[in-house]
N, C-alpha and C positions, 0 to 999 in steps of 0.2 A: 504494501499500501505504501510506504516511502517511495519505494520509485516511483510512482505514477502520479505523485504532489509533484517529486521535485522535475521530471518529465513534464508535467502540464506548466510548471513554475517556468522551463527553460524557455517551451515554444513559444507561453504568453510574452518573452522577455523577448523573444529572438522578433516574433511579431509585431509589438508594439516597435523593437530600437529601429527594426530593418525594413517592413515592408510600409513602415507610416511616410517614409519618401518617398514612395512611388504612389503616395493617395494625391489624387485631382483635388486640386485647389480652386476648380471649378464650382459654380453652385449646384447643387442635386436639385431631385426636383422639388421638393417642397420648399428650398427658397427661390427656384424659381416660379412657380404659382404665387408664391405671398408679395414678390415684385410684380406678377404679372398684374394680380388682384390690387394693387394699389393697398394693401395688410400693411406691408414693410413703412408705409410713409407714415406711422402710428407709432414703427417700433421708437424705444428707449435704450437708450447705450445701460446693459449690465449691470449690477453693485460692480463685481469683480472683474470685471473686462482690464483693469490694470492689472491685477494679481498676476502671478509667479506661473503659470498655468496659463495666461491668457490664449486664448488663439493657438491649441494645441501645441504650444512653443514654449520655450524656457526664455521668458523677460521680451516676449515678442519676437524674438528671431529663429526665422523659419530655419536657421542651419541647426537647430537645437530640438528638433520636432522628433527625431527616435530618440534622445535622450528625457524629453519629455516625458513620453509612451513609455519608454522604460521605468523611470520612477513613479510613473501613475501605477502602473501593475505592482511593483514595490509595494508603492501603501495600501491597496486595496486586496492585494495578497497578507500583505501585516494587520489589519483590518480587520477582514476576516479569519485568520489563521486565532487573532486574539481575540476574539468573540465565540469561534470555535470551544476554544481552548477555557475559559471565563464561562461560558453556558453550558459545557459539556456534563452528563450524566457520572454523580462520583458516588463509588458505594459510601451505604450508609456508616456513619462515623459512630458504634455500636461500643 
């Protein structure tokens, strides 16, 4: 079981760190529809738009997209592992 989770973490890091450089920067279908229907005219800037991981890059620099993805995977895995660890079923302490 441990090998599976280590493999899962490694594949996740590779996908986030390497394949993210090949992702398209063009708007997707939802963005295109929002622009075409005029909904985008009412959009507001997100409160965290200037944060470290904004726009899937570190500090807004697209050269660090893969690093931002890898760090995101590490954070999600750490939070998930911590939750599973603390919420696990423990034997009765009698």
